[in-house]
C-alpha positions as CSV (number, residue, x, y, z in Angstrom):
1,M,-5.2,-13.3,-2.0
2,R,-5.5,-12.3,-5.8
3,V,-2.9,-10.0,-7.2
4,R,-3.8,-7.8,-10.1
5,A,-0.9,-5.9,-12.0
6,L,-1.2,-2.2,-12.6
7,P,1.1,-0.6,-15.2
8,P,3.4,1.9,-13.7
9,V,4.5,5.4,-14.9
10,E,7.9,4.8,-16.3
11,F,10.7,7.4,-15.8
12,R,13.3,8.1,-18.4
13,Y,16.9,9.0,-17.9
14,T,19.7,10.8,-19.7
15,R,23.1,9.1,-20.4
16,A,24.3,10.7,-17.2
17,R,21.5,8.8,-15.4
18,R,19.6,11.9,-14.5
19,V,15.8,12.0,-14.7
20,D,14.9,13.4,-18.3
21,Y,11.7,15.1,-17.3
22,V,10.7,16.1,-20.9
23,R,11.2,12.6,-22.4
24,T,9.4,11.1,-19.4
25,F,6.4,13.2,-20.0
26,V,6.4,12.6,-23.7
27,E,6.7,8.8,-23.5
28,N,4.0,8.5,-20.8
29,V,1.5,10.4,-23.0
30,P,0.0,7.1,-24.1
31,Y,-0.2,5.8,-20.6
32,M,-2.1,9.0,-19.5
33,A,-4.4,8.7,-22.5
34,R,-5.6,5.2,-21.2
35,L,-5.6,6.3,-17.6
36,G,-9.3,6.7,-17.6
37,E,-9.9,3.1,-18.8
38,L,-7.4,1.7,-16.3
39,V,-9.3,3.6,-13.5
40,R,-12.6,2.3,-14.6
41,R,-11.5,-1.2,-14.9
42,T,-9.8,-1.0,-11.5
43,S,-12.9,0.7,-10.0
44,R,-15.1,-2.2,-11.3
45,A,-12.6,-4.8,-9.7
46,L,-12.7,-3.0,-6.4
47,E,-16.6,-3.1,-6.4
48,A,-16.6,-6.7,-7.4
49,S,-14.3,-7.6,-4.6
50,R,-16.6,-5.6,-2.1
51,A,-13.5,-3.9,-0.7
52,D,-13.8,-2.1,2.6
53,L,-10.7,0.0,2.3
54,V,-8.1,1.0,-0.3
55,I,-4.5,1.5,0.6
56,S,-2.4,3.1,-2.1
57,D,1.3,3.4,-2.5
58,F,2.7,6.0,-4.8
59,E,1.0,5.4,-8.2
60,P,-1.9,7.2,-10.1
61,V,-4.6,4.5,-10.8
62,L,-5.7,3.0,-7.4
63,A,-6.5,6.2,-5.7
64,R,-8.6,7.4,-8.5
65,A,-10.3,4.1,-8.7
66,A,-11.2,4.2,-5.0
67,R,-12.7,7.7,-5.4
68,E,-14.8,6.4,-8.4
69,A,-16.0,3.4,-6.5
70,R,-16.6,5.5,-3.3
71,I,-14.3,3.3,-1.1
72,P,-12.4,4.9,1.7
73,L,-8.8,5.6,0.8
74,V,-5.5,5.7,2.9
75,S,-2.1,6.5,1.3
76,L,0.9,4.8,2.5
77,D,4.2,6.0,1.1
78,H,7.3,8.1,1.4
79,Q,6.7,10.8,-1.2
80,Q,3.8,12.4,0.6
81,F,6.4,14.3,2.8
82,L,6.8,16.7,-0.1
83,V,3.3,17.7,0.4
84,H,2.7,17.5,4.2
85,C,6.1,18.3,5.8
86,D,7.5,21.8,6.6
87,L,10.5,21.9,4.2
88,S,11.2,25.6,4.8
89,A,14.7,24.8,6.2
90,L,15.8,23.1,3.0
91,P,18.3,25.0,0.8
92,L,16.8,27.0,-1.9
93,A,17.4,24.6,-4.8
94,L,15.7,21.6,-2.8
95,R,12.8,23.9,-1.7
96,A,12.2,24.9,-5.3
97,Y,12.3,21.1,-6.3
98,A,9.8,20.2,-3.4
99,A,7.5,23.0,-4.5
100,F,7.7,21.8,-8.2
101,M,6.9,18.2,-7.2
102,A,4.2,18.7,-4.7
103,P,1.4,19.3,-7.2
104,F,2.4,16.0,-9.0
105,V,2.4,14.1,-5.6
106,R,-1.2,15.5,-5.0
107,G,-2.1,14.4,-8.6
108,F,-1.0,10.9,-7.9
109,C,-3.0,10.5,-4.7
110,S,-5.6,12.8,-3.3
111,G,-8.9,12.4,-1.4
112,Q,-7.4,10.0,1.1
113,R,-8.8,9.9,4.7
114,E,-5.4,9.9,6.0
115,S,-1.7,10.1,4.7
116,I,0.6,7.6,6.4
117,V,4.1,9.0,5.6
118,S,6.9,6.3,6.0
119,S,10.3,7.9,6.4
120,F,13.5,7.5,8.3
121,F,13.3,11.1,9.5
122,E,10.5,13.1,11.2
123,A,9.8,16.7,10.1
124,D,7.5,19.2,11.4
125,L,4.2,19.3,9.5
126,A,3.5,22.0,7.1
127,P,0.8,24.6,8.3
128,G,-2.6,23.3,7.3
129,A,-1.6,19.7,7.2
130,R,-4.5,17.5,8.4
131,A,-4.8,13.7,9.0
132,V,-1.2,12.9,8.5
133,T,0.7,10.3,10.5
134,Q,4.4,10.1,10.2
135,V,5.9,6.6,10.9
136,G,9.4,5.2,10.4
137,V,10.4,2.9,7.6
138,L,8.6,-0.5,7.3
139,L,11.1,-3.0,8.7
140,R,10.9,-6.6,7.7
141,R,11.3,-9.3,10.3
142,E,14.9,-10.0,9.4
143,V,16.0,-6.4,10.0
144,R,13.9,-6.1,13.2
145,D,15.4,-9.3,14.7
146,A,19.1,-8.7,13.7
147,R,21.6,-8.2,16.6
148,P,24.0,-5.4,15.6
149,S,27.7,-5.6,16.4
150,R,30.8,-3.8,15.1
151,G,33.0,-5.6,12.7
152,A,35.9,-4.2,10.7
153,H,34.1,-3.9,7.3
154,L,32.1,-1.3,5.5
155,V,29.0,-2.2,3.4
156,A,28.4,-0.4,0.2
157,Y,25.2,-0.4,-1.9
158,L,26.0,1.2,-5.3
159,R,24.3,1.9,-8.6
160,R,26.3,1.2,-11.8
161,D,26.1,4.7,-13.0
162,S,28.1,6.1,-10.0
163,A,30.2,2.8,-9.3
164,S,33.5,3.7,-10.9
165,R,34.2,6.8,-8.8
166,A,32.8,5.3,-5.7
167,L,34.7,2.1,-6.0
168,D,38.0,3.9,-6.6
169,A,37.3,5.9,-3.3
170,L,36.3,2.7,-1.3
171,A,39.3,0.7,-2.6
172,R,41.7,3.3,-1.1
173,C,39.8,4.0,2.2
174,G,41.9,1.4,4.3
175,A,38.9,-0.9,5.4
176,P,37.5,-4.0,3.7
177,V,34.4,-3.1,1.9
178,R,31.5,-5.6,1.0
179,V,29.8,-4.2,-2.1
180,Y,26.2,-4.8,-3.1
181,G,24.2,-3.7,-6.0
182,L,26.7,-4.5,-8.8
183,G,26.4,-8.3,-8.8
184,A,28.8,-11.0,-7.9
185,Q,32.3,-10.3,-9.3
186,R,35.9,-11.4,-8.6
187,S,37.2,-9.4,-5.5
188,Q,39.5,-6.3,-6.2
189,G,41.9,-5.8,-3.4
190,R,39.8,-5.2,-0.3
191,L,36.6,-5.0,-2.3
192,S,34.3,-8.0,-2.2
193,F,31.3,-8.0,-4.7
194,L,28.2,-9.8,-3.5
195,P,24.9,-10.5,-5.0
196,V,21.9,-8.9,-3.2
197,H,20.5,-11.5,-0.8
198,P,17.9,-10.5,1.9
199,T,19.5,-12.3,4.8
200,R,23.2,-12.2,3.9
201,F,22.8,-8.4,3.3
202,V,21.1,-7.8,6.6
203,D,23.9,-9.9,8.5
204,D,26.6,-7.9,6.7
205,L,25.0,-4.6,7.5
206,A,24.3,-5.6,11.2
207,T,28.0,-6.3,11.7
208,A,29.5,-3.4,9.7
209,R,31.2,-0.3,10.8
210,G,28.9,1.8,8.5
211,L,27.2,2.1,5.3
212,V,28.1,3.8,2.1
213,T,25.0,4.1,-0.1
214,T,22.7,6.0,-2.3
215,A,20.3,8.1,-0.3
216,G,17.1,5.9,-0.6
217,N,14.6,6.2,2.3
218,Q,14.3,2.4,3.0
219,L,18.0,1.6,3.3
220,V,19.0,4.5,5.3
221,G,16.2,3.7,7.8
222,E,17.2,0.0,7.9
223,A,20.9,1.2,8.6
224,L,19.9,3.4,11.3
225,W,17.7,0.8,12.9
226,L,20.9,-1.3,13.0
227,T,22.8,1.5,14.6
228,K,25.2,2.1,11.5
229,P,26.3,5.5,10.5
230,V,25.6,6.4,6.9
231,L,27.6,8.1,4.1
232,A,24.8,9.0,1.6
233,I,25.7,9.7,-2.0
234,P,22.5,10.8,-3.9
235,E,21.9,9.6,-7.4
236,P,22.8,12.3,-10.0
237,G,19.8,14.4,-10.7
238,N,17.6,12.6,-8.0
239,H,16.5,15.5,-5.8
240,E,14.4,13.5,-3.6
241,Q,17.4,11.6,-2.6
242,R,19.2,14.9,-2.1
243,I,16.5,15.9,0.3
244,N,16.8,12.5,2.1
245,A,20.6,13.1,2.5
246,W,20.1,16.5,3.8
247,F,17.7,15.2,6.5
248,L,20.3,12.4,7.2
249,E,23.1,14.9,7.8
250,R,20.7,16.9,10.1
251,T,20.1,14.1,12.4
252,G,23.9,13.8,13.0
253,A,23.9,10.1,12.2
254,G,25.5,10.5,8.7
255,R,27.1,12.6,6.1
256,R,26.3,13.4,2.6
257,I,28.4,13.9,-0.4
258,E,27.8,14.3,-4.2
259,I,29.4,11.7,-6.3
260,E,31.5,14.2,-8.2
261,Q,33.2,15.2,-4.8
262,L,33.6,11.7,-3.4
263,D,37.2,10.4,-3.0
264,A,39.1,8.2,-0.6
265,S,39.6,11.1,1.9
266,W,35.9,11.5,2.3
267,V,35.5,7.8,3.2
268,R,38.4,7.9,5.6
269,R,36.9,11.0,7.2
270,F,33.6,9.2,7.5
271,L,35.3,6.3,9.3
272,D,37.2,8.7,11.6
273,D,33.9,10.2,12.5
274,E,32.3,6.8,13.1
275,G,32.0,7.0,16.8
276,E,30.6,10.6,16.8
277,L,28.0,9.6,14.2
278,A,27.0,6.4,15.9
279,A,26.3,8.4,19.2
280,S,23.7,10.4,17.4
281,I,21.7,7.4,16.0
282,A,19.6,6.4,19.0
283,P,16.8,9.0,18.7
284,H,16.5,8.2,15.0
285,R,16.0,4.3,15.2
286,R,12.5,4.3,13.9
287,D,10.4,1.2,13.0
288,G,7.1,2.4,11.5
289,T,5.6,-1.1,11.2
290,A,3.4,-1.2,14.3
291,L,2.0,2.3,14.0
292,A,1.2,1.8,10.3
293,V,-0.6,-1.4,11.1
294,A,-2.5,0.4,13.9
295,R,-3.7,3.1,11.5
296,I,-4.8,0.7,8.8
297,E,-6.7,-1.3,11.5
298,H,-8.4,1.8,12.7
299,H,-9.6,2.7,9.2
300,L,-10.7,-1.0,8.5
301,E,-12.7,-0.9,11.8
302,H,-14.5,2.2,10.7
303,A,-15.0,1.2,7.1
304,V,-17.3,-1.8,7.9
305,E,-20.6,-2.0,9.7
306,E,-19.3,-4.4,12.2
307,P,-15.9,-4.8,14.0
308,C,-13.7,-7.1,12.0
309,G,-11.2,-7.7,14.8
310,E,-8.6,-10.3,14.1
311,R,-9.4,-10.3,10.3
312,S,-8.5,-6.6,10.1
313,R,-5.4,-7.0,12.2
314,S,-4.2,-10.0,10.1
315,F,-4.9,-8.2,6.8
316,A,-3.1,-5.0,8.0
317,T,-0.1,-6.8,9.3
318,S,0.2,-8.9,6.1
319,L,0.0,-5.7,3.8
320,V,2.6,-3.8,5.8
321,A,4.9,-7.0,5.8
322,A,4.7,-7.1,2.1
323,L,5.5,-3.6,1.8
324,A,8.5,-4.1,3.9
325,S,9.8,-7.0,2.0
326,P,13.2,-6.9,0.1
327,S,13.0,-4.6,-2.9
328,D,15.1,-2.1,-4.6
329,H,17.0,-0.4,-1.7
330,A,17.4,2.8,-3.7
331,S,13.6,3.5,-3.2
């Protein structure tokens, strides 16, 4: 397997850690100016490798290169829900954000034979949506094989920009808390600070009472698979996470709260509601791995002249395993 790096679109943030859309646009102008050359170079690489199928995550180069090389394209990401799902039940501000972002999502990836949307929630499809398959989050083996139980501790996954207020609330909630995302530090009262580690983190989450976290799609899905209620705190200015948190609360398996409103009483209320929230989780334990692999196999089989059987299955399984491997849990 050969890995070729593609430069990403880089987002810029304000001091308050909100996405700065104007600065993001301005500072990515040089990237957009060389996008055509990046696409041509990638297209030539696809042709040289005699690729049968292109599977694109949420980035702007590979999908365009596939179209230029006339190679079948499948998208596999979370963001396509902004295009293909019926979001009419969202609050007005979040509906407006989704409507604003949908053209950008289409601009990143269009012309695909199928959109595989990986998400911890399943929504009705928008009118006119075609060739869309909704799957759960892609779970790595450590998460799938974990055996959930109920311990006394909470797990928290935090970002530095919201850590101070969240830590104060957690310190006074009455339960021991294992904090990830801030690096290893000296314990503070009942707060233990741990470095992110793929197996230790899963073990702690599998035995926790619940999870307090940003509202990233992947980690929320992992927590629900492990039968853990979630208190979701969207990152400031991250409207996609705010939509995720809204869908989480709609499942009945979690609560959402803006960081400005978070205090110890909110965390204690979350703990008091633990049993009620846990009872709502079962219908929302979604492992999308097998279905994502099956859809990729389907397109591989139809992209070549002769069936490729075990070769296509091995490739599809390896790809989805790579996408499900440990990464930034806020995504």
